[in-house]
C-alpha positions as CSV (number, residue, x, y, z in Angstrom):
1,X,210.7,289.1,130.6
2,X,211.1,292.8,129.8
3,X,209.7,292.3,126.3
4,X,206.9,290.0,127.5
5,X,205.3,292.8,129.6
6,X,205.4,295.2,126.6
7,X,203.9,292.6,124.3
8,X,201.2,291.7,126.9
9,X,200.1,295.3,127.3
10,X,200.1,296.0,123.6
11,X,198.0,292.9,122.9
12,X,195.5,293.9,125.7
13,X,195.2,297.3,124.1
14,X,194.6,295.8,120.6
15,X,192.0,293.4,121.9
16,X,190.2,296.1,123.9
17,X,190.0,299.0,121.6
18,X,187.1,297.8,119.5
19,X,184.9,296.8,122.5
20,X,185.8,300.1,124.1
21,X,184.8,302.0,121.1
22,X,181.5,300.1,120.7
23,X,180.6,300.3,124.4
24,X,181.8,303.7,125.5
25,X,182.5,306.0,122.6
26,X,179.3,307.8,121.5
27,X,181.0,310.6,119.5
28,X,181.1,310.3,115.7
29,X,184.5,309.8,114.1
30,X,186.1,313.0,112.8
31,X,186.5,311.8,109.2
32,X,189.6,314.0,108.7
33,X,192.5,312.5,106.7
34,X,196.1,312.9,107.4
35,X,196.5,315.0,104.3
36,X,193.8,317.4,105.5
37,X,195.4,317.7,108.9
38,X,198.7,318.6,107.2
39,X,197.0,321.4,105.3
40,X,196.2,323.3,108.5
41,X,198.5,326.3,109.3
42,X,201.8,325.1,110.8
43,X,201.1,326.6,114.3
44,X,197.7,324.8,114.7
45,X,196.8,321.8,116.7
46,X,195.5,320.1,113.6
47,X,198.8,320.5,111.8
48,X,200.8,319.2,114.8
49,X,198.4,316.3,115.1
50,X,199.0,315.5,111.4
51,X,202.8,315.7,112.0
52,X,202.5,313.4,115.0
53,X,200.6,310.8,113.0
54,X,203.0,311.0,110.1
55,X,206.1,310.8,112.3
56,X,204.9,307.7,114.0
57,X,203.4,306.1,110.9
58,X,200.0,306.1,112.6
59,X,196.5,306.4,111.2
60,X,193.9,308.0,113.3
61,X,191.6,305.5,115.1
62,X,187.9,306.4,114.4
63,X,186.3,307.8,117.6
64,X,189.7,307.6,119.4
65,X,191.2,310.7,117.9
66,X,191.4,312.5,121.2
67,X,194.1,310.0,122.4
68,X,196.5,311.3,119.7
69,X,195.6,314.9,120.6
70,X,196.6,314.2,124.2
71,X,200.0,313.1,123.0
72,X,200.4,316.3,121.0
73,X,199.1,318.6,123.8
74,X,201.2,317.0,126.5
75,X,204.2,316.1,124.4
76,X,204.0,312.5,125.7
77,X,205.9,309.9,123.7
78,X,204.5,306.6,122.6
79,X,206.5,304.2,124.6
80,X,204.5,301.8,126.7
81,X,205.5,303.4,130.1
82,X,204.8,306.8,128.7
83,X,201.3,305.7,127.5
84,X,200.6,304.5,131.0
85,X,202.0,307.8,132.4
86,X,199.6,309.7,130.1
87,X,196.7,307.7,131.6
88,X,197.9,308.9,135.0
89,X,198.1,312.4,133.7
90,X,194.5,312.2,132.5
91,X,193.4,310.7,135.8
92,X,195.1,313.6,137.6
93,X,193.2,315.9,135.2
94,X,189.9,314.5,136.3
95,X,189.1,311.8,133.8
96,X,187.2,308.8,135.3
97,X,186.2,305.8,133.4
98,X,186.2,302.0,133.8
99,X,188.6,301.7,130.9
100,X,191.0,304.2,132.5
101,X,191.0,302.4,135.8
102,X,191.7,299.1,134.1
103,X,194.6,300.7,132.1
104,X,196.0,302.3,135.3
105,X,195.7,299.0,137.3
106,X,197.2,296.7,134.7
107,X,199.7,299.2,133.4
108,X,201.0,300.2,136.8
109,X,201.2,296.6,137.9
110,X,203.2,295.5,134.8
111,X,205.4,298.6,135.0
112,X,205.7,299.2,138.7
113,X,209.4,300.2,138.2
114,X,208.1,303.4,136.5
115,X,205.8,304.4,139.3
116,X,207.7,307.6,140.1
117,X,207.1,308.8,136.6
118,X,203.4,307.9,136.9
119,X,203.0,310.0,140.1
120,X,204.8,312.9,138.4
121,X,202.4,312.6,135.4
122,X,199.4,312.5,137.8
123,X,200.6,315.7,139.5
124,X,201.1,317.3,136.1
125,X,197.5,316.5,135.2
126,X,196.2,318.0,138.5
127,X,198.0,321.3,137.8
128,X,196.6,321.7,134.4
129,X,193.2,323.1,133.6
130,X,190.7,320.4,132.7
131,X,191.3,319.4,129.2
132,X,190.5,315.7,129.0
133,X,186.9,316.3,127.9
134,X,187.2,319.1,125.3
135,X,185.9,318.9,121.8
136,X,189.2,318.9,119.9
137,X,187.6,318.6,116.5
138,X,186.5,322.2,117.1
139,X,190.0,323.2,118.3
140,X,192.1,321.9,115.4
141,X,192.5,325.4,113.9
142,X,193.7,326.9,117.2
143,X,197.5,327.5,117.8
144,X,199.0,324.6,119.8
145,X,201.1,326.8,122.0
146,X,198.0,328.9,122.9
147,X,196.1,325.8,123.9
148,X,198.9,324.5,126.0
149,X,199.3,327.9,127.7
150,X,195.5,328.4,128.3
151,X,195.2,324.8,129.6
152,X,198.3,325.2,131.8
153,X,199.8,322.1,130.4
154,X,203.4,322.0,131.6
155,X,205.6,320.6,128.9
156,X,207.8,317.8,129.9
């Protein structure tokens, strides 16, 4: 049963990301390769994003690059409950979208046993300066630690 809820949520994400991108994402894809990210200075957001992608054997999803940046900025892991917690963090930070509400509802229902961590993430997002809507393509050259400090993102 435990594995079933993980698989269910992962499949829902896989099925929904293309319609989400087509219906809701208007920004152009960044068009930056992993190799290019790893050529940034080691203290920068861009370099840390490249390390995150490399560590997890990910490729950046066109038009969904901000999602990986959120992981880097907030030091949120990629487990399914932590992915849901990150959505709660973004909700606390002020993000509002149909997709977010669906993710919160489905994710929180399937992982109700993690609800305390979701509330903690929500509060963490409320305490931070608004960051969910920044243009991170323009911030890739900025030092990660400076961004986290300026945005008041408390590291977990």
